[in-house]
matplotlib code that plots the C-alpha trace (Angstrom):
import matplotlib.pyplot as plt

x = [0.0, 2.9, 4.1, 0.8, 0.7, 4.2, 3.8, 0.1, 0.9, 3.4, 1.1, -1.7, 0.7, 1.7, -2.0, -2.7, 0.3, -1.3, -4.6, -2.8, -0.9, -4.2, -5.6, -2.3, -2.1, -5.7, -5.1, -1.8, -2.9, -6.2, -4.2, -2.6, -4.4, -1.1, -0.4, 3.3, 2.7, 0.1, 2.4, 5.2, 2.9, 2.0, 5.6, 6.4, 3.4, 4.7, 8.2, 7.0, 4.7, 7.7, 9.8, 7.1, 6.8, 10.5, 10.8, 8.2, 10.0, 13.5, 12.3, 11.2, 14.5, 16.6, 14.7, 15.0, 18.7, 19.2, 17.0, 19.0, 22.3, 21.0, 19.9, 16.2, 15.1, 16.0, 17.2, 14.4, 15.9, 12.6, 10.4, 10.1, 8.8, 6.2, 5.1, 4.8, 2.9, 0.4, 0.0, -0.5, -3.4, -6.0, -4.0, -3.6, -7.3, -8.4, -6.0, -7.1, -10.8, -10.2, -8.1, -10.5, -13.7, -12.2, -12.6, -16.4, -18.7, -22.1, -23.6, -23.3, -19.6, -18.9, -20.7, -18.7, -15.5, -16.3, -17.1, -14.0, -11.9, -13.3, -12.5, -8.9, -8.4, -9.3, -7.3, -4.2, -4.7, -1.0, -0.5, -3.6, -2.0, 1.0, -1.2, -3.6, -1.1, 2.1, 1.2, -2.2, -1.0, 2.0, 0.0, -3.7, -4.6, -2.8, -3.9, -6.1, -3.1, -1.1, -3.4, -1.9, 1.6, 1.0, 2.0, 5.4, 7.4, 6.4, 7.2, 10.6, 11.4, 10.2, 12.2, 15.4, 15.1, 14.4, 17.4, 19.7, 18.2, 18.8, 22.4, 22.9, 23.4, 22.1, 19.9, 19.8, 22.7, 22.2, 24.8, 25.9, 26.6, 28.6, 31.0]
y = [0.0, 2.3, 1.8, 3.1, 6.0, 7.1, 6.6, 7.2, 10.7, 9.3, 6.5, 9.0, 11.2, 8.3, 7.5, 11.2, 11.3, 8.4, 10.2, 13.4, 11.3, 9.7, 13.1, 14.1, 10.9, 11.3, 14.8, 13.9, 10.9, 12.5, 15.1, 12.5, 10.6, 9.2, 5.8, 6.5, 9.8, 8.3, 5.5, 8.0, 10.1, 7.0, 6.0, 9.6, 9.5, 6.2, 7.6, 10.8, 8.9, 6.7, 9.8, 11.4, 8.2, 8.0, 11.5, 10.9, 7.7, 9.4, 12.1, 9.4, 7.5, 10.7, 11.6, 8.1, 8.1, 11.1, 9.5, 6.3, 8.0, 9.9, 6.6, 7.6, 4.9, 1.4, 0.6, -0.8, -1.4, -2.7, 0.2, 1.6, -1.8, -1.8, 1.8, 1.3, -2.0, -0.4, 2.5, 0.0, -1.8, -0.2, -1.3, -4.8, -5.1, -3.9, -6.2, -9.3, -8.5, -8.2, -11.4, -13.5, -12.2, -13.1, -16.8, -16.6, -16.7, -15.5, -12.2, -10.8, -11.8, -10.2, -7.0, -6.9, -7.6, -4.7, -2.3, -3.1, -2.8, 0.6, 1.7, 0.3, 1.9, 5.3, 4.7, 3.4, 5.5, 6.3, 2.6, 2.4, 3.3, 1.2, -1.8, -1.5, -0.8, -2.6, -5.4, -6.5, -7.2, -9.2, -11.1, -10.9, -13.9, -12.4, -8.8, -9.4, -10.6, -7.5, -5.4, -7.2, -6.5, -2.8, -2.2, -3.8, -0.9, 1.5, -1.0, -1.7, 2.0, 2.9, 0.0, 1.0, 4.7, 4.3, 2.0, 4.5, 7.4, 5.5, 4.9, 8.6, 8.0, 10.7, 9.3, 12.7, 15.1, 18.8, 21.0, 22.3, 18.8, 17.9, 20.9]
z = [0.0, 0.7, -2.9, -4.3, -1.9, -2.9, -6.6, -7.3, -8.7, -11.2, -12.2, -12.9, -14.7, -17.0, -17.7, -18.4, -20.8, -22.7, -22.9, -24.2, -26.7, -27.8, -28.7, -30.3, -32.4, -33.6, -34.7, -36.3, -38.3, -39.3, -41.3, -43.6, -46.3, -47.6, -45.8, -45.5, -43.8, -41.5, -40.5, -40.0, -37.8, -35.8, -35.3, -34.2, -31.8, -30.3, -30.0, -28.4, -26.0, -25.0, -24.5, -22.3, -20.2, -19.9, -18.6, -15.9, -14.7, -15.1, -12.6, -10.2, -10.5, -10.0, -6.9, -5.6, -6.3, -4.0, -1.3, -1.5, -1.2, 1.8, 3.4, 3.4, 1.0, -0.1, -3.6, -5.8, -9.3, -10.7, -9.5, -13.0, -14.1, -11.4, -12.0, -15.7, -15.3, -13.0, -15.5, -18.3, -16.6, -18.9, -22.0, -20.6, -19.7, -23.1, -24.8, -22.8, -23.4, -27.1, -27.3, -25.2, -26.9, -30.3, -29.4, -29.0, -32.0, -30.9, -31.9, -28.4, -28.2, -31.6, -30.6, -27.3, -29.2, -31.6, -28.8, -26.8, -30.0, -30.7, -27.2, -27.5, -30.8, -29.3, -26.1, -28.0, -31.1, -31.4, -32.3, -34.6, -38.0, -37.2, -36.3, -39.2, -41.9, -40.8, -38.3, -39.6, -43.2, -41.8, -39.1, -40.0, -37.7, -34.7, -34.6, -31.5, -29.6, -30.6, -28.4, -25.4, -26.6, -27.0, -23.3, -23.7, -25.3, -22.5, -19.8, -21.3, -21.7, -18.2, -16.7, -18.4, -17.9, -14.2, -13.8, -15.6, -13.5, -10.3, -11.3, -12.0, -15.7, -18.0, -20.7, -22.6, -22.3, -22.7, -24.3, -20.9, -19.7, -22.8, -22.3]

ax = plt.figure().add_subplot(projection="3d")
ax.plot(x, y, z, "-o")
ax.set_aspect("equal")
plt.show()
């Protein structure tokens, strides 16, 4: 319970970043009718979302690094993983619901599958063009499973960035730091 109390602000911040990137991706991909530009916009949105998620977790890791050095906190190398997994719960729930409902054949199950997929396409819209124009043609029978895998890039980035921040390693160097 202490973990949630200490990190709830950061988890909510990660979820709000995803909501903001959802709106950004919808606006960005709606501008382009050319599939190459739409895919490029989707990839840019994904990269920017991962960057925003990384900055949130880097801030946490840097603060924790100071607290650990002062002896006020214990080292938790996987804290970034836990924070990002908790923030990815909506993505995982939507992905699991899409994947499981795809096995049922009744009208109600198909309707449920369609509704959940529309919600997921909105919530994860930065991935939508990439999924529909790159992943779906390559793996048409496994597109429903891909909705579960959507959370993996953010989890990996947050885990690595937190680890580097806790070690005191700069992920992005400014011009002042380079001199």
